[in-house]
C-alpha positions in Angstrom: -33.1 -84.6 -0.2 -36.1 -82.3 -0.3 -38.0 -80.7 -3.0 -37.5 -77.2 -1.5 -35.9 -74.8 -3.9 -32.7 -73.1 -2.9 -33.5 -69.5 -2.1 -32.1 -67.1 -4.6 -29.4 -64.8 -3.3 -30.6 -61.3 -4.1 -27.8 -59.4 -2.4 -24.7 -59.9 -0.3 -21.7 -58.0 1.0 -18.3 -58.5 2.3 -16.3 -56.2 4.6 -12.9 -54.7 3.7 -10.5 -52.5 5.6 -8.7 -49.4 4.4 -5.8 -47.7 6.0 -6.8 -44.0 6.4 -4.1 -41.7 5.2 -3.4 -38.2 6.6 -3.5 -36.9 3.1 -7.1 -36.3 2.1 -6.3 -36.4 -1.6 -4.8 -39.9 -1.1 -8.0 -41.0 0.5 -9.9 -39.7 -2.4 -7.8 -41.6 -4.8 -8.3 -44.8 -2.8 -12.0 -44.3 -2.9 -12.0 -43.9 -6.6 -9.9 -47.0 -7.1 -12.2 -49.1 -4.9 -15.2 -47.9 -6.9 -13.4 -48.7 -10.2 -12.8 -52.3 -9.1 -16.4 -52.7 -8.1 -17.7 -51.3 -11.4 -15.5 -53.7 -13.3 -16.6 -56.8 -11.4 -19.0 -57.8 -14.3 -21.4 -59.8 -12.2 -24.1 -61.6 -14.1 -27.5 -60.1 -13.5 -26.3 -57.8 -10.8 -24.1 -54.8 -9.9 -21.4 -54.4 -7.4 -20.8 -51.1 -5.5 -18.7 -50.0 -2.6 -20.0 -48.0 0.4 -18.3 -46.6 3.5 -19.3 -44.0 6.0 -15.8 -42.6 5.6 -16.5 -42.1 1.9 -19.2 -39.5 2.8 -16.5 -37.2 4.0 -14.0 -38.1 1.3 -16.7 -37.4 -1.4 -16.6 -33.7 -0.5 -12.9 -33.5 -1.5 -13.9 -34.1 -5.1 -15.7 -30.8 -5.3 -13.4 -28.6 -3.1 -11.2 -27.3 -6.0 -14.1 -26.2 -8.1 -16.0 -24.7 -5.1 -13.1 -22.7 -3.8 -12.3 -21.3 -7.3 -16.0 -20.3 -7.7 -16.2 -18.8 -4.2 -13.0 -16.8 -4.7 -14.2 -15.4 -8.0 -17.6 -14.4 -6.5 -15.9 -12.9 -3.4 -13.5 -10.9 -5.6 -16.4 -9.5 -7.6 -18.3 -8.6 -4.5 -15.2 -6.8 -3.0 -14.6 -4.8 -6.1 -18.2 -3.7 -6.4 -18.5 -2.7 -2.7 -15.2 -0.8 -2.6 -16.0 0.9 -5.9 -19.3 2.1 -4.4 -17.7 3.3 -1.2 -14.3 4.7 -2.5 -15.8 5.8 -5.9 -12.6 5.4 -7.8 -11.9 2.6 -10.3 -8.1 2.6 -9.9 -8.1 2.6 -6.1 -10.7 -0.1 -5.9 -8.7 -2.3 -8.3 -5.5 -1.8 -6.2 -7.5 -2.8 -3.1 -8.7 -6.0 -4.8 -5.1 -6.8 -5.9 -4.0 -6.5 -2.2 -6.7 -8.8 -1.1 -5.8 -11.4 -3.8 -2.1 -11.2 -2.9 -3.0 -11.7 0.8 -5.1 -14.8 0.0 -2.3 -16.2 -2.2 0.3 -15.7 0.6 -2.0 -17.4 3.2 -2.5 -20.4 1.0 1.2 -20.7 0.3 2.1 -20.7 4.0 -0.7 -23.2 4.8 0.9 -25.5 2.1 4.3 -25.1 3.7 2.8 -25.9 7.1 1.3 -29.2 5.7 -2.3 -28.1 5.9 -4.5 -30.0 3.5 -7.4 -28.3 1.6 -10.6 -29.5 3.1 -14.0 -28.1 3.7 -13.1 -26.4 7.0 -10.1 -24.8 5.5 -12.1 -23.5 2.5 -14.6 -21.9 4.8 -11.7 -20.2 6.8 -10.2 -18.9 3.6 -13.4 -17.4 2.4 -13.8 -15.6 5.8 -10.2 -14.4 5.6 -11.0 -12.6 2.4 -13.5 -10.4 4.2 -10.9 -9.7 7.0 -8.2 -8.8 4.5 -10.3 -6.1 2.9 -10.1 -3.7 5.9 -6.3 -3.3 5.8 -6.3 -2.0 2.2 -9.7 -0.4 1.9 -9.1 2.2 4.6 -5.7 3.1 3.1 -7.2 3.5 -0.4 -10.1 5.7 0.9 -7.9 8.0 3.0 -5.5 8.4 0.1 -8.4 9.9 -2.0 -9.3 12.4 0.7 -6.0 14.3 1.0 -4.2 16.7 -1.4 -0.6 17.1 -2.4 1.8 15.1 -4.5 1.4 11.3 -4.6 4.2 10.8 -2.1 2.8 13.5 0.2 -0.7 12.0 0.0 0.7 8.5 0.7 2.7 9.8 3.7 -0.3 11.7 5.1 -2.5 8.6 4.6 -0.1 6.5 6.7 0.0 9.2 9.4 -3.7 9.6 9.6 -5.1 6.0 9.3 -2.0 3.9 9.8 -2.1 3.8 13.6 -5.7 2.9 13.6 -5.1 0.0 11.3 -2.1 -1.2 13.4 -4.2 -1.1 16.6 -7.0 -3.1 14.9 -4.4 -5.7 13.7 -2.9 -6.0 17.2 -6.3 -6.5 18.9 -7.3 -9.1 16.2 -4.0 -10.9 16.8 -4.6 -11.0 20.6 -8.1 -12.4 20.1 -7.0 -15.2 17.9 -3.8 -15.9 19.7 -5.6 -18.0 22.3 -6.5 -20.5 19.6 -2.9 -21.7 19.6 -3.6 -23.7 22.8 -6.4 -25.7 21.2 -5.1 -28.6 19.1 -8.3 -28.9 17.0 -8.3 -25.1 16.3 -4.8 -24.9 14.8 -6.2 -24.2 11.4 -8.2 -21.3 12.8 -5.1 -19.9 14.4 -3.0 -20.3 11.3 -5.4 -18.7 8.9 -6.4 -15.6 11.0 -2.8 -14.9 12.2 -1.7 -15.0 8.6 -4.5 -12.6 7.6 -3.2 -10.1 10.1 0.5 -10.5 9.1 0.0 -10.3 5.3 -3.0 -7.9 5.5 -0.8 -5.4 7.4 2.1 -5.9 4.9 0.0 -5.3 1.8 -2.1 -2.5 3.5 0.7 -0.5 5.1 3.7 -1.3 2.9 2.6 -2.5 -0.5 -0.4 -0.3 -1.3 1.0 3.1 -0.2 4.0 2.5 -2.4 1.9 1.7 -5.4 -0.4 4.7 -4.8 2.6 7.0 -4.4 3.8 5.9 -7.9 0.6 5.5 -9.9 -2.1 6.6 -7.6 -5.2 8.5 -8.9 -6.1 12.1 -8.3 -7.9 13.0 -5.1 -11.5 13.9 -4.6 -12.7 17.3 -5.8 -13.3 18.5 -2.3 -10.3 16.8 -0.7 -8.1 18.9 1.7 -4.6 18.7 3.1 -5.9 17.0 6.2 -8.9 15.3 4.6 -12.4 16.7 4.5 -15.9 15.5 3.7 -15.4 13.6 0.5 -17.4 13.2 -2.7 -16.2 12.2 -6.2 -18.8 14.6 -7.8 -18.1 18.3 -8.5 -19.6 20.6 -5.9 -22.0 23.4 -6.9 -20.7 26.9 -7.8 -22.6 28.5 -5.0 -21.2 26.2 -2.3 -17.7 26.6 -3.7 -17.8 30.4 -3.6 -19.3 30.4 -0.1 -16.6 28.0 1.2 -13.9 30.1 -0.5 -15.2 33.3 1.0 -15.5 31.8 4.5 -11.9 30.5 4.5 -10.6 33.7 3.1 -12.1 35.8 5.8 -10.8 33.4 8.5 -7.3 33.5 7.1 -7.4 37.3 6.8 -8.5 37.6 10.4 -5.8 35.3 11.6 -3.1 37.2 9.7 -4.3 40.6 10.9 -4.4 39.4 14.5 -0.8 38.2 14.2 0.3 41.5 12.8 1.3 40.0 9.4 -1.0 41.4 6.7 1.5 41.5 3.9 0.3 38.3 2.4 -2.6 35.9 3.1 -3.0 32.3 2.1 -6.4 31.5 0.8 -7.8 28.1 1.7 -10.0 26.2 -0.7 -11.9 23.1 -0.7 -9.3 21.7 -3.1 -6.3 22.6 -0.9 -4.6 26.0 -0.8 -4.2 28.7 -3.3 -0.9 30.5 -3.9 -0.2 33.5 -1.7 -1.7 36.7 -2.9 -0.5 40.3 -2.2 -3.0 42.5 -0.5 -4.0 45.8 -2.0 -5.1 49.0 -0.3 -8.7 48.5 -1.3 -8.9 45.0 0.0 -8.2 41.5 -1.2 -8.3 40.4 -4.8 -11.1 38.5 -6.3 -11.5 34.9 -5.0 -10.3 32.2 -7.4 -12.6 29.2 -7.6 -11.4 25.7 -8.7 -13.6 23.2 -10.3 
């Protein structure tokens, strides 16, 4: 026996093992259950807590849902503002945003069917995919505003003018990301970006033209049958008259050179005016559209 006091135990620990699940949400539930047990230990004069290096990565899962919702909302607002500034039409910008949202929803649905779990890396890829999905629809919406005719004619002309370029861009993007299929750790990259190309093309070349052909807005004021320099704002009277006169003289010269001067079509910056009969004193006064 000695008079030495037994040292006070200030802290201690004991190890435990956890079977790591492939389901990240199951790991998060296990972490919360272990913490609940530790908090309910009711140690006198002390506190029990659990710690694991693995919990550092699992902790992030708790904030994934709120973060992805917030980032999606901010990305949608940014897309709508930018497309509205560039396309300068509220209805078309809204349809472009709808196509981007539908593309993102389709991507997330396919990833769920392919047993991908929502983690930090996948959230980052989904945010990037939103930016890629804009191109397929924004070009269609912009070109639709630059051509004249009925809605169906404008949708058809839009696909003829910009459709091949969008298709070529999609094919090259597919070829770039196709090599990722050979990397096991890059399977999520391959899945997300390939799905962006597939669903982006569908909504850009199939869905959006059909919607615009039914309820599409009117074209720009200076739109033409083949597309011209575009502006949503009304051109000045002087520029309009000068453009009308120049096109009238050009059409008149072409008709006379072809030996057909019975009628002349007058081109305008808004399309084409109806045919007008020539008089012996010259052409009629030029109509201007505003």
